[in-house]
DRENLUMMI-440433 format. One record per residue: chain; x, y, z of N, C-alpha, C, CB in turn. Coordinates in steps of 0.05 Angstrom, whole numbers, plus 5000, padded with zeros to 4 digits. Glycine has a CB too. Example, Ala and Ser with C-alpha at 12.3 -4.5 7.8 and 13.67 -1.06 7.14 Angstrom:
2
A,5264,4886,5156,5246,4910,5156,5264,4934,5156,5226,4911,5181
A,5257,4955,5142,5273,4979,5143,5258,5001,5157,5282,4988,5114
END
This chain:
320
A,8873,4176,7933,8867,4183,7961,8892,4194,7974,8858,4158,7977
A,8890,4218,7985,8913,4230,7998,8920,4216,8024,8907,4260,8004
A,8946,4214,8030,8955,4202,8054,8962,4223,8075,8980,4184,8048
A,8952,4219,8099,8958,4238,8120,8986,4234,8130,8937,4235,8143
A,9001,4255,8134,9028,4254,8145,9027,4259,8175,9046,4274,8131
A,9040,4241,8190,9041,4244,8218,9066,4258,8227,9039,4217,8232
A,9082,4270,8208,9107,4283,8215,9103,4305,8235,9120,4294,8190
A,9084,4323,8230,9080,4345,8248,9069,4336,8275,9061,4366,8236
A,9052,4316,8274,9042,4304,8299,9064,4293,8316,9021,4282,8292
A,9083,4279,8303,9106,4268,8318,9124,4290,8329,9123,4249,8299
A,9128,4311,8313,9144,4333,8322,9131,4346,8347,9149,4354,8300
A,9105,4348,8346,9090,4360,8368,9094,4344,8394,9060,4362,8362
A,9094,4317,8391,9098,4300,8414,9126,4303,8425,9092,4271,8407
A,9145,4306,8406,9173,4309,8415,9177,4335,8431,9192,4309,8391
A,9164,4356,8422,9166,4382,8436,9153,4380,8463,9152,4404,8420
A,9130,4365,8465,9117,4362,8490,9135,4345,8509,9090,4348,8487
A,9147,4324,8499,9164,4308,8515,9189,4323,8524,9173,4283,8500
A,9199,4340,8507,9223,4355,8515,9218,4374,8537,9233,4371,8491
A,9192,4382,8541,9186,4401,8563,9178,4387,8588,9164,4419,8554
A,9182,4360,8589,9173,4345,8613,9193,4350,8636,9171,4316,8607
A,9189,4334,8656,9205,4338,8681,9234,4334,8677,9195,4319,8702
A,9250,4344,8695,9279,4343,8693,9289,4314,8694,9293,4358,8715
A,9273,4296,8706,9282,4268,8706,9282,4257,8678,9263,4251,8724
A,9264,4264,8662,9265,4256,8634,9288,4269,8619,9239,4263,8620
A,9293,4294,8626,9315,4308,8612,9341,4295,8618,9315,4337,8621
A,9344,4283,8641,9369,4269,8648,9372,4243,8634,9371,4266,8677
A,9352,4233,8620,9353,4207,8608,9346,4207,8579,9334,4188,8623
A,9354,4228,8564,9348,4229,8536,9363,4207,8521,9356,4257,8524
A,9349,4192,8504,9362,4170,8490,9382,4180,8470,9341,4152,8477
A,9403,4164,8466,9423,4171,8446,9411,4169,8418,9447,4153,8449
A,9424,4184,8400,9414,4185,8373,9420,4159,8357,9426,4208,8358
A,9440,4144,8366,9446,4119,8352,9423,4099,8354,9472,4106,8364
A,9420,4083,8333,9399,4063,8332,9404,4043,8355,9397,4049,8305
A,9384,4039,8373,9388,4021,8395,9387,3992,8386,9366,4026,8416
A,9401,3976,8401,9401,3947,8395,9375,3935,8405,9426,3933,8408
A,9369,3911,8395,9345,3897,8404,9347,3892,8434,9341,3871,8388
A,9371,3885,8443,9375,3879,8471,9369,3904,8489,9403,3870,8476
A,9378,3927,8480,9373,3951,8496,9343,3959,8496,9390,3975,8485
A,9330,3954,8473,9301,3959,8472,9286,3940,8490,9291,3957,8443
A,9294,3915,8490,9281,3895,8507,9285,3902,8536,9291,3867,8501
A,9309,3913,8543,9314,3921,8570,9296,3943,8579,9344,3929,8573
A,9292,3963,8561,9274,3985,8567,9245,3975,8570,9275,4006,8545
A,9237,3956,8553,9210,3945,8555,9206,3932,8583,9204,3925,8532
A,9227,3918,8591,9226,3904,8617,9224,3925,8640,9251,3887,8621
A,9236,3948,8636,9236,3969,8657,9208,3981,8660,9256,3991,8650
A,9190,3977,8641,9163,3987,8644,9149,3973,8668,9147,3982,8618
A,9157,3949,8674,9145,3934,8696,9151,3947,8723,9155,3905,8696
A,9173,3961,8725,9181,3974,8750,9170,4002,8752,9212,3973,8754
A,9153,4009,8771,9143,4036,8773,9164,4057,8776,9124,4038,8797
A,9187,4050,8787,9209,4069,8790,9222,4077,8764,9230,4058,8809
A,9224,4057,8746,9238,4062,8720,9218,4066,8697,9257,4039,8714
A,9192,4064,8702,9173,4064,8681,9173,4091,8666,9145,4059,8692
A,9175,4113,8680,9173,4139,8667,9196,4142,8646,9175,4161,8687
A,9220,4135,8655,9243,4137,8636,9240,4118,8613,9269,4132,8651
A,9231,4094,8618,9228,4073,8597,9207,4082,8576,9219,4046,8609
A,9185,4093,8585,9165,4102,8567,9175,4125,8550,9139,4111,8581
A,9190,4143,8562,9201,4166,8548,9221,4157,8527,9215,4185,8568
A,9239,4139,8535,9260,4130,8516,9248,4114,8493,9281,4113,8531
A,9230,4096,8499,9218,4079,8478,9202,4095,8459,9201,4057,8491
A,9188,4116,8469,9172,4133,8451,9190,4147,8431,9156,4153,8467
A,9215,4152,8438,9234,4165,8419,9246,4145,8400,9256,4179,8434
A,9243,4119,8405,9254,4098,8387,9233,4089,8366,9263,4075,8403
A,9208,4100,8367,9186,4089,8352,9191,4089,8322,9161,4103,8358
A,9207,4109,8312,9211,4112,8284,9238,4100,8274,9210,4141,8276
A,9254,4091,8292,9280,4080,8283,9284,4050,8289,9303,4095,8297
A,9264,4038,8302,9265,4009,8307,9240,3997,8294,9266,4003,8337
A,9244,3985,8271,9221,3974,8256,9207,3951,8272,9230,3963,8229
A,9221,3938,8289,9210,3916,8304,9200,3923,8332,9230,3893,8306
A,9198,3949,8337,9190,3957,8364,9161,3948,8370,9191,3988,8367
A,9143,3951,8351,9115,3943,8355,9112,3914,8362,9098,3950,8330
A,9124,3895,8347,9122,3867,8355,9134,3861,8382,9135,3850,8334
A,9156,3875,8388,9169,3871,8414,9150,3880,8436,9196,3886,8416
A,9137,3902,8433,9118,3912,8453,9095,3893,8456,9108,3940,8445
A,9084,3884,8433,9059,3868,8435,9065,3840,8446,9047,3865,8407
A,9087,3829,8439,9093,3801,8447,9107,3798,8474,9110,3788,8426
A,9115,3820,8486,9128,3819,8512,9107,3816,8534,9146,3843,8517
A,9114,3803,8555,9094,3796,8576,9085,3821,8591,9107,3777,8596
A,9059,3825,8592,9046,3846,8608,9050,3875,8598,9056,3844,8636
A,9065,3879,8576,9072,3906,8568,9047,3922,8560,9092,3906,8546
A,9030,3910,8543,9006,3925,8534,8988,3930,8558,8991,3908,8512
A,8986,3911,8576,8970,3914,8600,8980,3938,8616,8970,3889,8617
A,9006,3940,8619,9018,3962,8635,9014,3989,8621,9047,3957,8640
A,9015,3989,8594,9010,4014,8579,8981,4023,8584,9016,4010,8549
A,8963,4004,8583,8935,4011,8588,8930,4019,8616,8917,3987,8581
A,8945,4007,8635,8943,4015,8663,8952,4044,8666,8960,3997,8681
A,8974,4051,8653,8984,4079,8654,8963,4098,8642,9011,4081,8638
A,8950,4090,8621,8930,4107,8608,8906,4111,8626,8922,4095,8581
A,8897,4090,8638,8873,4092,8655,8877,4108,8680,8863,4064,8662
A,8902,4112,8688,8907,4128,8712,8898,4157,8707,8936,4128,8720
A,8897,4165,8682,8889,4193,8676,8859,4197,8678,8899,4201,8648
A,8844,4175,8677,8815,4178,8678,8806,4191,8704,8802,4150,8676
A,8820,4185,8726,8811,4194,8752,8815,4224,8755,8827,4180,8774
A,8833,4236,8739,8838,4265,8742,8830,4281,8718,8868,4269,8748
A,8814,4269,8700,8806,4282,8675,8791,4308,8681,8790,4264,8658
A,8775,4309,8703,8759,4332,8708,8769,4348,8732,8730,4323,8714
A,8795,4345,8738,8806,4360,8761,8831,4374,8752,8812,4340,8784
A,8840,4394,8768,8864,4409,8761,8889,4393,8765,8866,4434,8777
A,8886,4368,8775,8909,4351,8780,8921,4339,8755,8902,4329,8799
A,8908,4344,8731,8919,4334,8706,8943,4351,8698,8897,4333,8684
A,8965,4347,8712,8988,4364,8708,9005,4354,8685,9005,4365,8734
A,9024,4371,8677,9040,4365,8653,9055,4339,8656,9059,4387,8648
A,9067,4333,8679,9083,4309,8683,9066,4284,8679,9095,4309,8711
A,9042,4283,8691,9025,4260,8688,9015,4257,8659,9000,4262,8707
A,9009,4280,8647,9000,4279,8619,9022,4269,8601,8991,4306,8610
A,9047,4276,8607,9069,4268,8590,9073,4237,8592,9095,4281,8599
A,9070,4226,8615,9073,4197,8618,9051,4182,8602,9071,4189,8648
A,9026,4192,8604,9004,4180,8589,9009,4183,8559,8977,4192,8597
A,9017,4206,8550,9022,4211,8522,9044,4192,8511,9030,4240,8517
A,9065,4188,8527,9086,4169,8518,9075,4141,8515,9109,4170,8537
A,9057,4133,8534,9045,4106,8531,9027,4105,8506,9028,4100,8556
A,9013,4127,8501,8996,4128,8477,9013,4127,8451,8979,4154,8477
A,9036,4140,8452,9054,4139,8429,9063,4111,8422,9079,4157,8433
A,9068,4095,8443,9076,4067,8439,9053,4051,8427,9086,4055,8465
A,9029,4057,8436,9006,4043,8424,9002,4052,8395,8980,4049,8440
A,9008,4077,8389,9007,4086,8361,9027,4071,8344,9013,4116,8359
A,9050,4065,8355,9070,4048,8342,9059,4020,8336,9096,4045,8359
A,9045,4009,8355,9032,3982,8351,9010,3984,8330,9020,3972,8378
A,8995,4006,8330,8973,4010,8311,8984,4014,8282,8956,4034,8319
A,9008,4023,8280,9019,4029,8253,9032,4004,8240,9040,4051,8255
A,9038,3984,8256,9053,3961,8245,9034,3940,8234,9071,3948,8268
A,9040,3930,8210,9021,3911,8197,9018,3885,8213,9031,3905,8170
A,9038,3878,8228,9037,3852,8243,9022,3855,8270,9065,3842,8248
A,9017,3879,8279,9004,3882,8305,8978,3899,8303,9023,3895,8324
A,8973,3911,8281,8949,3929,8278,8923,3915,8285,8948,3941,8250
A,8918,3892,8273,8893,3878,8278,8891,3867,8306,8890,3856,8257
A,8914,3860,8318,8914,3851,8345,8903,3873,8364,8943,3844,8354
A,8910,3898,8358,8901,3920,8374,8870,3923,8372,8914,3946,8364
A,8860,3919,8347,8831,3921,8343,8817,3898,8357,8825,3921,8313
A,8827,3873,8353,8814,3850,8365,8814,3850,8395,8827,3825,8355
A,8833,3865,8407,8835,3867,8436,8818,3891,8446,8864,3870,8445
A,8804,3905,8428,8787,3927,8435,8802,3950,8449,8765,3918,8454
A,8827,3953,8442,8844,3974,8455,8833,4002,8449,8872,3972,8445
A,8823,4008,8425,8813,4035,8420,8793,4045,8440,8801,4037,8393
A,8778,4027,8453,8759,4036,8473,8772,4052,8496,8743,4012,8484
A,8797,4045,8502,8811,4058,8523,8818,4087,8517,8837,4043,8530
A,8816,4094,8491,8823,4121,8483,8799,4140,8484,8834,4121,8455
A,8775,4129,8484,8751,4145,8480,8746,4166,8502,8727,4127,8478
A,8753,4160,8527,8749,4182,8547,8765,4207,8540,8758,4172,8574
A,8788,4204,8528,8804,4228,8520,8791,4243,8497,8832,4220,8513
A,8777,4228,8479,8764,4240,8457,8738,4253,8464,8760,4219,8435
A,8727,4244,8487,8701,4256,8496,8705,4283,8510,8688,4236,8515
A,8729,4289,8518,8734,4313,8534,8729,4338,8517,8763,4314,8544
A,8716,4358,8529,8710,4383,8516,8731,4405,8523,8682,4393,8523
A,8748,4398,8542,8768,4418,8551,8787,4425,8528,8783,4408,8575
A,8796,4449,8528,8814,4458,8507,8842,4465,8518,8803,4483,8493
A,8847,4460,8544,8872,4466,8555,8894,4448,8543,8872,4462,8586
A,8919,4456,8546,8941,4443,8533,8943,4413,8539,8968,4456,8541
A,8940,4406,8565,8942,4378,8573,8921,4361,8559,8940,4375,8603
A,8897,4371,8558,8875,4355,8545,8879,4353,8515,8848,4368,8552
A,8890,4374,8503,8894,4374,8474,8915,4353,8467,8904,4402,8465
A,8936,4350,8483,8956,4329,8476,8944,4301,8480,8980,4333,8493
A,8928,4297,8500,8915,4271,8503,8896,4266,8479,8899,4270,8529
A,8882,4286,8471,8864,4284,8448,8879,4277,8423,8847,4310,8444
A,8901,4292,8418,8917,4288,8394,8930,4261,8392,8937,4310,8391
A,8942,4253,8414,8956,4227,8414,8936,4204,8411,8972,4223,8440
A,8912,4207,8423,8892,4186,8419,8882,4185,8391,8868,4191,8438
A,8877,4208,8379,8869,4209,8351,8891,4197,8333,8863,4238,8342
A,8916,4201,8341,8938,4190,8325,8937,4160,8323,8964,4199,8337
A,8928,4147,8345,8926,4118,8344,8904,4109,8325,8920,4107,8373
A,8881,4122,8327,8859,4115,8308,8867,4122,8280,8833,4131,8316
A,8881,4144,8276,8890,4151,8249,8909,4131,8238,8904,4178,8250
A,8927,4120,8255,8945,4099,8245,8931,4074,8238,8966,4094,8267
A,8910,4068,8253,8894,4043,8248,8880,4045,8221,8873,4039,8270
A,8868,4068,8214,8853,4071,8190,8869,4079,8165,8831,4091,8194
A,8895,4084,8169,8911,4094,8147,8912,4073,8124,8940,4099,8156
A,8911,4048,8132,8909,4026,8112,8880,4019,8109,8926,4001,8120
A,8870,4022,8084,8841,4016,8079,8834,3987,8087,8834,4022,8050
A,8816,3984,8105,8809,3958,8115,8780,3958,8124,8828,3948,8138
A,8763,3943,8111,8734,3944,8117,8728,3933,8145,8719,3927,8097
A,8744,3914,8154,8740,3903,8181,8745,3923,8203,8757,3878,8185
A,8766,3939,8199,8773,3960,8218,8752,3981,8219,8801,3972,8211
A,8742,3989,8195,8721,4010,8194,8696,3999,8207,8716,4018,8165
A,8689,3974,8203,8666,3962,8216,8668,3964,8246,8662,3933,8207
A,8692,3957,8256,8696,3958,8285,8692,3987,8296,8724,3948,8292
A,8704,4006,8282,8703,4034,8291,8674,4044,8291,8720,4051,8274
A,8659,4037,8270,8631,4046,8269,8615,4033,8291,8619,4039,8242
A,8620,4008,8296,8605,3994,8318,8612,4006,8345,8611,3964,8317
A,8637,4016,8348,8646,4027,8373,8638,4056,8377,8676,4023,8376
A,8623,4067,8357,8614,4095,8359,8637,4115,8359,8597,4098,8384
A,8656,4111,8341,8678,4130,8339,8669,4156,8326,8701,4118,8324
A,8649,4156,8309,8641,4179,8294,8634,4203,8312,8618,4172,8275
A,8615,4200,8331,8609,4223,8348,8634,4235,8362,8588,4215,8369
A,8653,4218,8369,8677,4227,8383,8694,4243,8363,8693,4204,8394
A,8696,4234,8338,8711,4249,8318,8698,4276,8313,8714,4233,8292
A,8672,4276,8312,8657,4302,8307,8663,4321,8330,8627,4297,8304
A,8664,4311,8355,8670,4329,8377,8698,4340,8375,8667,4313,8404
A,8717,4323,8367,8745,4333,8364,8746,4353,8341,8764,4309,8358
A,8730,4350,8320,8730,4369,8298,8718,4395,8307,8714,4358,8275
A,8703,4395,8329,8691,4419,8339,8709,4433,8360,8664,4413,8352
A,8721,4418,8378,8735,4431,8400,8765,4429,8398,8727,4417,8426
A,8776,4413,8380,8805,4409,8379,8819,4432,8365,8812,4384,8364
A,8846,4433,8367,8861,4453,8352,8863,4444,8323,8889,4457,8364
A,8878,4459,8307,8879,4454,8278,8889,4426,8272,8897,4474,8264
A,8909,4417,8286,8920,4390,8281,8901,4368,8289,8947,4387,8295
A,8888,4371,8312,8869,4351,8321,8845,4350,8302,8859,4357,8349
A,8836,4373,8293,8814,4374,8273,8822,4359,8248,8807,4403,8266
A,8847,4363,8239,8857,4350,8215,8858,4320,8217,8885,4360,8208
A,8868,4310,8240,8869,4280,8244,8841,4269,8246,8886,4273,8269
A,8823,4282,8260,8796,4273,8263,8782,4272,8236,8780,4290,8283
A,8786,4293,8220,8773,4294,8193,8785,4272,8175,8777,4322,8181
A,8811,4267,8178,8824,4246,8163,8811,4219,8170,8854,4245,8169
A,8805,4214,8195,8793,4189,8204,8765,4187,8191,8790,4188,8234
A,8749,4208,8191,8723,4208,8178,8726,4202,8148,8708,4234,8183
A,8746,4214,8136,8751,4210,8107,8756,4181,8101,8775,4228,8098
A,8773,4168,8118,8780,4140,8113,8756,4122,8119,8804,4132,8131
A,8739,4129,8138,8715,4114,8143,8697,4115,8119,8700,4124,8168
A,8695,4139,8107,8677,4143,8083,8687,4127,8059,8675,4172,8077
A,8712,4121,8058,8723,4106,8035,8709,4079,8032,8754,4102,8038
A,8703,4067,8055,8690,4041,8055,8660,4045,8050,8695,4026,8081
A,8648,4027,8035,8619,4029,8029,8603,4029,8054,8611,4006,8011
A,8611,4014,8074,8596,4014,8100,8596,4042,8113,8608,3993,8119
A,8619,4055,8110,8621,4082,8122,8603,4101,8107,8650,4091,8120
A,8602,4099,8081,8585,4117,8065,8556,4112,8072,8590,4113,8035
A,8548,4086,8075,8521,4080,8082,8514,4091,8110,8516,4049,8081
A,8533,4089,8128,8529,4099,8155,8520,4128,8155,8555,4096,8172
A,8532,4144,8139,8526,4173,8139,8502,4179,8122,8549,4189,8130
A,8497,4164,8101,8477,4171,8081,8450,4157,8086,8487,4165,8054
A,8449,4138,8103,8424,4123,8108,8406,4137,8128,8430,4095,8118
A,8417,4155,8144,8402,4169,8164,8408,4199,8162,8408,4158,8193
A,8387,4215,8159,8390,4243,8155,8405,4256,8179,8363,4257,8152
A,8399,4248,8203,8412,4260,8226,8442,4257,8226,8401,4249,8252
A,8452,4233,8217,8480,4229,8215,8493,4246,8193,8486,4199,8210
A,8479,4247,8171,8490,4263,8148,8492,4292,8156,8472,4259,8124
A,8471,4303,8168,8471,4332,8174,8489,4338,8198,8443,4341,8179
A,8493,4318,8216,8512,4323,8238,8540,4327,8227,8511,4299,8258
A,8547,4310,8208,8574,4312,8196,8576,4337,8179,8579,4288,8178
A,8557,4343,8162,8559,4367,8145,8558,4393,8161,8537,4366,8123
A,8543,4392,8183,8543,4416,8200,8570,4422,8212,8522,4413,8223
A,8583,4401,8222,8610,4405,8233,8630,4414,8212,8620,4380,8248
A,8629,4400,8189,8648,4407,8168,8642,4435,8157,8646,4387,8145
A,8617,4443,8155,8610,4469,8146,8621,4491,8165,8580,4472,8143
A,8619,4486,8191,8630,4504,8210,8660,4507,8207,8623,4496,8239
A,8674,4484,8202,8703,4485,8198,8710,4501,8173,8714,4457,8196
A,8695,4498,8152,8700,4513,8127,8697,4543,8132,8681,4504,8104
A,8676,4550,8147,8671,4578,8153,8695,4590,8169,8646,4581,8170
A,8706,4574,8188,8728,4584,8204,8754,4585,8188,8732,4566,8228
A,8756,4568,8167,8780,4569,8151,8784,4595,8136,8780,4545,8131
A,8762,4609,8132,8764,4635,8119,8781,4654,8136,8736,4648,8115
A,8779,4652,8162,8795,4669,8180,8821,4656,8189,8779,4676,8204
A,8822,4629,8189,8846,4614,8197,8852,4593,8176,8842,4602,8226
A,8863,4601,8154,8867,4582,8131,8885,4559,8138,8878,4597,8108
A,8878,4535,8128,8895,4511,8131,8889,4494,8107,8889,4496,8157
A,8907,4493,8088,8904,4477,8063,8901,4448,8070,8927,4482,8044
A,8917,4438,8088,8917,4410,8096,8890,4402,8106,8938,4404,8117
A,8878,4417,8124,8852,4411,8135,8830,4413,8113,8845,4429,8158
A,8832,4434,8097,8812,4439,8076,8811,4416,8056,8818,4465,8061
A,8835,4404,8049,8835,4383,8030,8821,4358,8041,8864,4376,8022
A,8824,4352,8066,8811,4329,8078,8780,4334,8079,8821,4323,8107
A,8773,4359,8085,8744,4365,8085,8732,4362,8057,8739,4394,8095
A,8746,4372,8037,8736,4369,8010,8733,4340,8002,8754,4384,7990
A,8753,4323,8009,8751,4295,8003,8727,4282,8016,8777,4280,8011
A,8720,4290,8040,8696,4279,8053,8671,4287,8037,8694,4289,8082
A,8670,4312,8029,8647,4321,8013,8645,4306,7987,8648,4352,8008
A,8667,4302,7974,8667,4288,7948,8657,4260,7951,8696,4289,7935
A,8667,4246,7972,8658,4218,7976,8628,4217,7983,8675,4206,7999
A,8619,4236,7999,8591,4237,8005,8574,4241,7980,8585,4259,8026
A,8585,4257,7961,8570,4263,7937,8567,4239,7918,8583,4286,7922
A,8580,4217,7925,8576,4193,7910,8548,4181,7915,8597,4172,7917
A,8535,4191,7936,8508,4182,7943,8487,4202,7933,8505,4177,7974
A,8468,4194,7917,8448,4213,7907,8433,4228,7929,8428,4199,7889
A,8427,4214,7951,8413,4226,7973,8430,4249,7985,8406,4206,7995
A,8456,4245,7986,8474,4266,7996,8473,4290,7978,8502,4255,7999
A,8472,4286,7952,8471,4309,7933,8446,4325,7938,8471,4299,7904
A,8424,4312,7945,8399,4326,7952,8404,4342,7978,8376,4307,7955
A,8417,4330,7997,8422,4343,8022,8440,4368,8019,8434,4324,8041
A,8458,4367,8000,8476,4389,7996,8462,4414,7986,8498,4382,7976
A,8437,4411,7977,8421,4435,7969,8418,4454,7993,8394,4426,7959
A,8419,4444,8017,8415,4461,8040,8439,4460,8059,8390,4453,8056
A,8459,4444,8053,8481,4441,8073,8508,4446,8061,8480,4414,8085
A,8511,4451,8035,8538,4456,8024,8547,4484,8032,8537,4452,7993
A,8571,4486,8043,8580,4513,8052,8583,4532,8029,8607,4510,8067
A,8571,4555,8032,8574,4576,8012,8602,4587,8011,8554,4600,8017
A,8617,4583,8033,8645,4592,8034,8663,4577,8015,8655,4590,8063
A,8654,4555,8004,8671,4541,7984,8677,4559,7960,8656,4516,7974
A,8661,4579,7955,8666,4598,7933,8676,4625,7943,8641,4602,7917
A,8684,4625,7969,8696,4650,7980,8724,4654,7969,8697,4648,8011
A,8732,4679,7965,8758,4685,7953,8781,4673,7970,8762,4715,7951
A,8778,4673,7997,8799,4663,8014,8803,4633,8010,8793,4669,8043
A,8781,4618,8008,8782,4589,8004,8794,4583,7977,8754,4577,8008
A,8784,4597,7956,8794,4591,7929,8823,4599,7926,8777,4606,7909
A,8831,4621,7938,8860,4628,7937,8877,4607,7951,8864,4656,7950
A,8866,4594,7972,8880,4574,7987,8887,4550,7969,8864,4565,8011
A,8869,4543,7950,8873,4519,7934,8881,4525,7905,8849,4502,7935
A,8883,4551,7898,8886,4558,7870,8912,4546,7858,8886,4588,7866
A,8933,4542,7875,8958,4531,7865,8960,4501,7872,8981,4546,7878
A,8938,4489,7879,8938,4460,7885,8919,4446,7865,8929,4455,7915
A,8930,4436,7843,8913,4424,7822,8896,4401,7833,8929,4414,7800
A,8907,4386,7852,8892,4363,7863,8867,4373,7878,8910,4347,7882
A,8870,4393,7895,8847,4403,7910,8827,4416,7891,8856,4423,7931
A,8836,4430,7871,8818,4442,7852,8802,4421,7837,8833,4459,7832
A,8815,4399,7830,8802,4377,7816,8780,4365,7834,8822,4356,7807
A,8786,4361,7859,8767,4350,7878,8743,4368,7881,8779,4345,7905
A,8748,4394,7884,8725,4412,7888,8708,4414,7863,8736,4440,7895
A,8722,4413,7840,8707,4413,7815,8690,4388,7812,8726,4415,7791
A,8701,4365,7820,8686,4339,7819,8662,4340,7837,8705,4316,7827
A,8665,4353,7861,8643,4356,7879,8619,4370,7866,8651,4371,7905
A,8625,4392,7853,8604,4408,7840,8592,4393,7816,8615,4435,7831
A,8608,4378,7802,8598,4362,7780,8579,4340,7790,8621,4349,7764
A,8587,4327,7812,8571,4306,7824,8544,4317,7833,8585,4293,7847
A,8545,4341,7845,8520,4353,7854,8502,4360,7830,8526,4378,7871
A,8515,4371,7809,8500,4379,7785,8486,4355,7772,8519,4392,7765
A,8500,4332,7770,8487,4309,7758,8466,4297,7776,8509,4288,7752
A,8464,4307,7801,8443,4298,7819,8420,4318,7818,8453,4295,7847
A,8416,4332,7795,8395,4352,7791,8399,4377,7808,8368,4340,7796
A,8425,4382,7813,8432,4406,7830,8432,4431,7812,8459,4402,7844
A,8435,4428,7786,8438,4451,7769,8465,4451,7756,8432,4477,7784
A,8471,4472,7741,8497,4474,7728,8519,4478,7748,8496,4497,7707
A,8541,4464,7745,8563,4467,7765,8576,4494,7761,8583,4444,7762
A,8583,4507,7783,8598,4532,7782,8624,4528,7767,8603,4544,7809
A,8633,4548,7752,8658,4546,7738,8680,4557,7756,8656,4562,7711
A,8695,4539,7768,8715,4548,7787,8737,4564,7773,8728,4523,7801
A,8743,4556,7748,8764,4570,7734,8756,4599,7730,8770,4557,7708
A,8731,4604,7723,8722,4631,7719,8723,4647,7745,8693,4632,7707
A,8715,4634,7767,8716,4648,7792,8745,4655,7800,8703,4631,7814
A,8763,4637,7795,8791,4641,7802,8803,4664,7785,8807,4616,7798
A,8793,4666,7760,8805,4686,7742,8800,4715,7751,8793,4682,7714
A,8779,4719,7767,8773,4746,7776,8785,4753,7803,8743,4750,7776
A,8798,4733,7815,8811,4738,7841,8838,4752,7837,8815,4711,7857
A,8846,4769,7856,8872,4782,7853,8894,4762,7855,8875,4803,7875
A,8915,4767,7841,8938,4748,7841,8954,4751,7867,8957,4754,7816
END
């Protein structure tokens, strides 16, 4: 199973934070690893509305260099409540032009700290048991494609992505019960390339669990809703290639093909663009992706789909 890298996602957040208000620019954290005492001081500053913006900004930049930041955030008094309070303030302006960059930046920094909590093994399940993901869903429901909404969408997906990165049936059960799938499908439709990638990664990790596979394969409408969205993404990849996104899409198809009913469904829903020269050229130098695509066709063939296409023969006639 391929592991999704959040490096580009983190860099994106850093660029967004760097473009925030001058007050943040005046308080850039030093590069040296902060002491536990200084981190605790910043966490305490979240309680004060006057110092909260700077504290959120600074702590969000410490997320990768302080291994104990997540436990400190979770176990400190009122901190998670205040982060959620900061997040919910954006609800009131989601459909208005008042969702300005400064406000979005504050919310994104709060979301980054929750992503830190979601990534840590000692606090991940606490986040799930407290139903924190529900607070993210309004951002995932948005259809807007403007910059501010895209960053809210991406940071929220990053939290869910961090939660599912470690295979856990209990987490997947929670997400399915909370109706995360329709929200991921919407992000796969309206998000930019990186949001589409994280959302597809989440679907991929849900499918890893047997409950996730049953969720999609037990009802035709769920199966075709997913394959319709993925098929549209494959079609668009012909004009806007992304190997990273394509590999996650292929893994979803391969996992679905473990179900005989899905193989039957692929008779009418498998993207013809999988054999397009652009798509094949995109993966021709990636043995892992080629193996997955080949396995997909073999799985379909053994489900009475017919003889699997010979990818090697198709590749051989493509221009070098």
